[in-house]
N, C-alpha and C positions, 0 to 999 in steps of 0.2 A: 774185537774185544766185548765179552758179554754186556748187557745192560747193567749188572750189578758191577761188573769192572767199572764200568765208566761213572758209576754212581760213588764208588768208592774214590776215585781220582777226584770227582767233583768236590767231594767232602773234605778234600785237601786244599781247595782253592783260596786264594787270598779275599775271592769276593764274595761276602754275606750273602749275596742273593743267589748266587750260583750254589754256596753251601745249603740254604734253605730250600731252594727248588730238588736239591740232590736229596735232602733229607725226606721231601714229600714222595720222591721217586722211590727211594729207599721202602718207605711204607708200602707203597703201591706195588712194588714188585716183591715185598716180604724178603728183603736182602738181609740174611743173618747175618753175614759178614762184616754188615757195616754197624752192628750194635755197638762193639767197644766206642768206635767213631762217633756214633750218636750220644752214647753216654758222657762223652767228653764235652759235648755240645752244652748239656747242662749245666756244666761251670759258666758259661759263659756270660758276659753282661748283655749281650744283645738279646732283648725279649723275644725279636722274631725268631731266631736260631733255638732259643728256649723251647719255645711253642712248638716248632716244625720236629725237633728231635725228641720232645715229648709224645707228639701224637704218634709218631714214628715206632718209639719203642712199645707204646702200647699195644700198636698194630700188628706188629712182628711178633713181641711178647715170647713165649717159650723161657727155658732154662738160661739160656744165654742172657735174654735180657735182665732176668734175675740177678745173675752173676756179676754184670755189668753195673747195676745200678745199685746194688747192696753196699759197696764200698763208701758210695755216696753219704751214706746215712752218718759217716764219720766228719763230713765237711765241717767247716768252722763257718760255713756261709749257711745261715738259716735257709733263705728262700731255695738253696739248692736240697737241703735237707727235706725240707717239707716237699717239695717237687718230686724228690725221689720217692718219699713215703707214698705220694698219692699213686705213683706209677707202680709201686709192689703192692699195693691195695688192690690195684685192678688183677696184675700178673703174676702175684707172688704165689698162688695156689701151683703154678707150674713147676715149682721147684720147692716143696714143703722141707725139704732136708736142710736147705740154706737158712731159709725162716726160723727154724727149729734150731738150728744152732746157735743162731742169735739170741735165742730164749736164754741161752747160757753163758752169753759173753760177760766178760768182766767188767765192762761199761755196763752199769745201771741204766744212762739213756738209751743206749742201744736196745738192752732188754725193755724197757719201754715201748722204744719204737716197733719192736718184733711182737709184743702182746697186742701192741694196737693194729698191726697190719694183718694178724692172725684174724681178728675179729672180723675183718672185711673179706676173708676168703669164702665164707658160704661153705664150708666142707665140716664134716664131722671129723676129719682128721686133725683137725686143729684143737679139738676139746681137750684130748688128753697132755699137750703141752702146754695148754693154757691153765688146765687144772694144775700140773707140776708147778707153775710159777705162782699160783696165786697159793697153794698150800706150802712152799718151801722157799721162795725167794725171800732173802733177808730185806730187800727195800722195800717200803709199804708202798712205794708209788708204781711200783711194779706190778705188785699184787692188786693195788686198786684197777689198774688197767687192766690186768688179767680179768678181773670180774666184770668190768665193763664191755670187754670184748666178748666174753661168754653170754653175756646178756643180748649183744647183736647176734650172736649166732642162733640165740634161742634154740637149743638141741637138748632134750630131756635129759641126755646123757651127761650133760653138766651139772645137774640138779645134785648129785653125791658131792660133789667137792664143795658147792657154794653153800651147802647145808653145814659142811664141816668148818668152813671159813666166818661162819656167823660168831664166831669167838674171836675171830681177828681185831684188830685197832677199828675204833669207831669208824676212821676214815674209810677204810677198806668195806667196813660193814655197810655204809650207804651204796656202795657200787655193787656188793652182793644183793642186798635187797630190792635194788631196781632188776637186778638181773632175773632174780625168782621171780619177779612179779611177771617180767616177760615171758618167762619160761611154762610157768603156771601148773609147774609138776606137783602132783599131791603130797609126794614125799617132804617136800618142803614145810608144808604146814607146821609140821612138828616142832622143826628146826627153828621156824618164825616163831611161833608163841613160847617156845621153850627161853628165846633170847629176851622176850619182852619182859622176864623177869629180873635182869640183871643189865638192861640196857638204860640209855640217859632218856630223858622225855624226846628228845628231837628223833633219835634211832626207835624209839619205841612207835612213835607217831608214822614215822615211816613204814615200818612193819606192819602196823594195823592198816595201812592204805595199801599196802602189797597183799595182805591178806584179801581184802575187799576186792584187790584186781585179780586175784589168782581165782575167786569165786568158790572154793572147795568148801561145802557144806560142814566136812567135819570140823571146820575151823570156828563153828559158831558156837560148840559148847565149850570150846577152849575160852573164847571170847567174851561170852556170857560170864564166865567165872571171874575174869578180870575187871568187869565192869564196878564190883564195888569198892576194890582198893585203888582203881586207878584215878588219878587227879581228874579234875572236871574238864580240861581241854582234850587229854588224851580220852577219857572215856565219852566224849561227844564223836570223837573220831570212831572209836568202838561201835557206838549205836550206829552210825553211817556204814561201817563195814558190815554189821550183821543184815542191816534192810537191804545193802547191795547183794548181799549173798543170798537170803531167803527170798528177797522180794515180799512186797507187802502181803499177798495171800497167803504165805507160809508163816507169817508170823501168828496166824490163829492156831497153827499147828504145835505150837509150844505150850508147855504146863502153864497152868494157871498162875503160878507164882513167877515164872519166866515172864508173863505176859504182863503181869502187873509191874515187876521191876522195871523192864525194858519201857513201858510206857510212861512211867516216872522220869525216866532218863532221857526219854525221846522230848518229854515236855520242857525237860531243864536245854537240851541241844537246841531249842529251837531259839535260845537266846546267845546262840554262839554267832562269833563275827563271821564265820564263814558260812557264804550263801549255800554251797554245795551240802555242808553239816545239816543246816537248817532245811534244804529241800528234803533230802534223806529222811529227817525225822518226821517232816510233814507227810511224807509217803507211808510212813510205818504208821504213824497215828491214823491215818484214813482207814485203817483196817482195824486198828486196836484201841484207837481212841475213844473219848466219849465228849460229854459237853463242855468240861474244861479244854481239852484238845482244840475243840471246835472255836471255843471262843479266843482261844490264843492265836490259831491260825489265821481266823478272819481279823484279827488286829493287824496279823504283819502282811495280808494280802491288802487290807485297807490303806496300808501305808506307801504301798506302791505306786508307781506312777504308771498309770492306765496306756500310754504309748510307749515310753521308754521301757517298761516292764512287761510290756504285752505277752510274750512267750512265756513268761514265769508266771504270770498270773493265771494265764490259761492251763498252764499244768497244775498250778494249785486247785483251782476249779475242778479239774479234771481227777486230781487224787480225792479231793474231799467229797466229791461225789461217789466214793465208794460207802459212804457213812449214810445213814437212815436221818432222817429227820428229825430233830432233836430240840430242846427247849433255846440251846444257845443260839441256832438259826432263827428261831422265831423272834428272841430278843434282838437279835442284830437286824431283823427285817422291820420292827418298830421302833429302833433306836432312835429314828431321826437323822441318823449318819447316810448319807445320800450313797459313800462310796461302801460301806458295809453290806446297805440293803441291796443296791446293784448287783453285788457280789451273790449275796444269798438269793437273788432273783434267778440269776443265771445258774446258780447251783442246784434250786428247786426246778428249773427247766428240765433238768436230768432225771428228776423223781416221778412217781407217778402214785395214783391212789388218791381217793376222795378226800383223806386228811392232809393231805399235800394243796388240794385245791382250796379246802377250807381256810387254812392259814393266809393263802395268798389273797381270796376273797375277802376276809377279815382285815386284813391289813391295807387294801384299796383306799378306803375313804380316808385314812388319815395321810397317805403319801401324796406328795408333789407331782406335777404334772408328770415328769419323765419316770417318776419312779411307778405311778398309774400305767403309764404305757408299757413299762417292762413287765409288771405284774399280767397285765392282759396277754401280753405276748408270750409268757411263760404257760398262762392257763391255755391258750389256744394248742400249744406244745402238748400240754400234759393233761388238761382237764376232760372230762367225760361228760356224760349227761346231768352229773351233778351240778356243773355249771351251767347249765342251759337257761335257766329261769335269770340267772345273774347277768349273762351276755344280754338275753332281750332286754333288760333294765338298760345296760350301757346303749342299747341302740335307742332306748326311748330317751333317755336322759342326757346322754354325753351330748357336745357339740366336738369336740377335737376330732379331727381327721384322722389322726393315727390310731385312736380308740375306736373310732367309728370301724376302722377296716379290720381291726381283730376281732370286733364282733362280727362283722360281714363274714369273714374268714372261716370263725367257728361255726357260726350257724348256718352256713350256706356251704362252704367247701368242705368241713369236717361233718359236721353233724347231715347237711342236707336237710335241714329242718323246714318242712313245706308250711309249719305254723308261722314261721318267721317272713313269710314272704312279703306280705303288708310292709314291715318296715323297711327291709331289705330293697324290695321295687320302689318304694318312695325316694331312696337313695340316688336313684339314677337323674334325679333332678339338682343333686348337691353341687355346690359352686366348684368344689375341688375335682380335677379330672380323675386324680388317682382314687377316690371315693366311688366316683361313677364307675369306673372300672373294675373295682372289687365287687362293687353291688352288680354288676353286669355277670360277670363270671360266676358269681353265687347263684344269681337268677339261672343260670344256663347249666348248674351242677344241680341245684332243685329238680329243675326241669318239670316234665308232667303237662297235662293237659291245660291246668288253670293258667300256668305261668307262660304258657306258650298263647293262650287266648290273650291274655296283657299284652304280649308284645304284637299280636296281631292289632289289636286297639293301637297300640303307640305307633305302628306302620303309618295309621293314617294322620298323624302329627303335621302339621305345617312347618315344624322345626327340624330343619336337616338332621342335627345331632340323635332326636327320637328316631328318625326313621333308620339312621344308620345303626343305632344300637339296635334296633327291631331286627332288621336284616340280619345281624351278626348273630343275634340270639335264635331267629329261626331257622337259621342256618345249621346253627350248632344243635338245637334240640330237635329238628325232625326236618330236614332238606328236603325229600321227598314229599313230607305230606304239606310242607309249605311253598312249593314250588310254581304256584301262580303268583304269591307274592314275591317271590325272590326273581319272577320273569318281571313283573311290574318295577322291581327296582332294579332291573337291569337298563330301564329306561328312564331311570331320573336323571334329574338334571345336574345333580351334583356328580364327579367323579369318582368320588371317593367311596360313594353310596354303591356304584356301578360295580366298583371294583370288591367290595365288601360282598355283593351280592355274588360275583363271581367265586370268591374264595368258597362260598357256601356250597358250591359245586365239587368242591374238591375230591369227595368221595364217591362220586357219581360216573365214574369210568365205564360202567356197564348197562347206565341208562341211556337211549339214544335219545329223549328229549332233551335231557341235560346237556349233551354232547352238543346238542344242536343249539341251546342257548350259548355256550362257550365260542361255538362256531361265530354265531351272529356277531361277537364283539371284537372279532378279529381287525376290524376297521373301524374301531372306537377312535373318535377325534382326540382322546386323552392318552399319551403314552404309558403312563403308568397301569393304566387298563389293558392295554394290548401286552404290557408285558406281563400281566397277570395270566392272560390267556395262554401265551407261550410257556408259561410255568405249569400251567394245568394241563397244557397238550404235552410236555414233555413228562410230565407225571403220570399221564393215561395213554401213553406211548402203545399205538398200535397201529396197523395198516391203513385204517380209515383217517387217522389223525395226519398221517405224514404227508399228504398234498398241502394241508393249511401250513403246518410248520414250514414248510419249502417256499409257500407264497409267502411267507412273513420275512423271507430272506429280500423281499423287495420294499420293504417298509422304507419308509421316509425318514425314522430315527435309526440313528446309528445302534444305539442299545437293543432295539428290538431287533435288527438285524444279527446283533452280536448274541443275543440269548437263542434266537431261532439256531444259529449256526453249531451254537455248544451244546443244544438239545438232540441235533441230529449227529454231531460227533460222538455224544456219549453213547449212543445207540448204533453207531459206526454205521449210517446211513448211506451206501454206496447209490442209491438214486438220485442224492441230492447233490453228487461231487459235480455236474455241469452247471448248475447255478452258481454253485459255491467258488468254483474257479474263475467263473465271470467277475466275482467280487474282487479279485485280486487287482482290479484295475480302479479300486475303489479310490477316490480321493482323499479319504480319510485314513489314516496311518493306523488307528487302533482297529479300524475293522479287518484290514488287511492282516494286521498281526495274528489277530483272533482267528480269522478264516485260515491262515496258514497252520496255527496249531489244531484247528479242527481237523484240515487236511491230513496231517500226521497222525491223528488218532484213528481215521477212518482207513487210511492205507490203500493199498492196492495199486496199480500200475498207472491208472490215469492221474490220482493224486500225486504218485512219484515224480510223473513226468512234469506235471505242472509246477511241483515245487523245485525241480532241478532247473527249471527257467526261471522262476522267482529267485533263485540263489544267484544266477548268474547273470542276472541284470543290474543293469547301472544304477542301484537302488541305494536306499537309506541303509546304513550299514546294520540297525538294529533290526530291519526287516529281513536283510541276507542272512544276520545270525539267528534269527528264529526259522527261517527256512531250512537251514543247515541242521538244526537240532531237530526238526521235525523230519528231514530226511533221513537222518540218523536212528530215531525212532523207528521208523519202518523198516529201515534194515535190519534192526535188532529183533523187533517183532515179529516180520513179514519176510525177511528177506528183501530182495529188490524189486518185489513185486508178487502180487498173489496167484 
């Protein structure tokens, strides 16, 4: 007895579990002769049998499955009909003739089912029978479903019959419009616009949305003609569609009269209840609007919640940055409304030019603390030499830390103004650490002999923080020229200063004296200092540093050992293998795991053998797994050995 013969027998069993397993087996073996029996199982009240039959029929497919399932569309049992439709949506394309025949069935429900199924076939062969149903079927629901299915197929060949169907019942028009929007065929523009003149407000609204989705530029002229005669709600939709089709920049290409008309209607659209319409109007006005548009948009933006509407607010500011500075912005900045002023400040941070700086500087004195902070941040971003004196005054008169940082960043980091060094250097003694850090960075940015001399003097301070800042700055300004001071700093009693002094040598890899200084701190009493040494040696990796990194593998601190191992692994240092392998006996699990990973990176026969032993040991499961992964890496990258 063949396997399929056995399946056929078991499908006749009285035991549901046997039948269910047979159905799955029929799918696996592709038993086409079992299809009629499987189709009958779809009528079962047993969900397990239905599920098994469903999967089997989909898997076997072919004309036989279509022929067997089609009659079930006439079942009085809704679940059976629905299940049959789902199956035919997947396999129906295997027998188009049977589906097309159903399109002409006497039963309107069957014709609806058939047009629905054809829309799921993803085949151009479905277009003609669906178009035939759309244009000729006497039942409105069949025509509606045919339009929906043509939209699902999204085949441009359907555009012609869909265009004709625009004269159909309103119910059908809904589906036709949605289908045309999905197909996006240029021939549909004329049909859609023509239907605007005779459609209800609801259909007209859908048509306008569809034209916006189609995005064909030839629709713009026709839509512009409808603006004057359209009711307000529809006109706002038309505005949205035009802006969507053209994009903001292209609005400037319209004639002066068209731009003015559209601008007035976009102002009206700002009051539409639909946020998408509002946003489209804002986008358009950002290119062709003026002071009135700016005023209205700022009003909308100021009423938004900065947290809940953050994305929308950011988009509005992006849009409005296409405009130039105007009186409406200036008025809002000085209005006393925090929200409006904050929005304008953000907007002006996108602008450039002395006139922008002047407006911001003029508004500074009358603003509250947060507005002042915002103005200064905007000036840092956009200002130039014209704001130099203004910021120097801020440096002298203001006490607020945030404002001082803005002045420091502008004068020091942006202008590198040596004339401001007295004021900036003095702020190294400020009470706030962030102000100190900003001043330190600014001093380094300004640089030069005078600034370096100031830090040399500061280095002699009894205050640790002064020495720390001095070493940091001298290393950044001229590490080689300041090598004697850095050398002294390496012996400072404060570990943080020794660490900063080492970091000052980061770009001295080719300098023997500097490398010797780095080597000298390999046994520093402080772990962080030793870690810095390993980091520097790893970055200055060359033959003479290798013995020092290998020596660090014997450090008393786990993390120094680990960082040294990682540095060696990164450069695949085979000479370190003997020392690394001994570390597999470390009592510290984290060290063992890291060493295993490094051995996997270095590779080679010696590493491979050590990892094999580690993977076979009666050890921690995590260690064994890490070893197995390292072995696999060596096999993939190098084979089983070099």
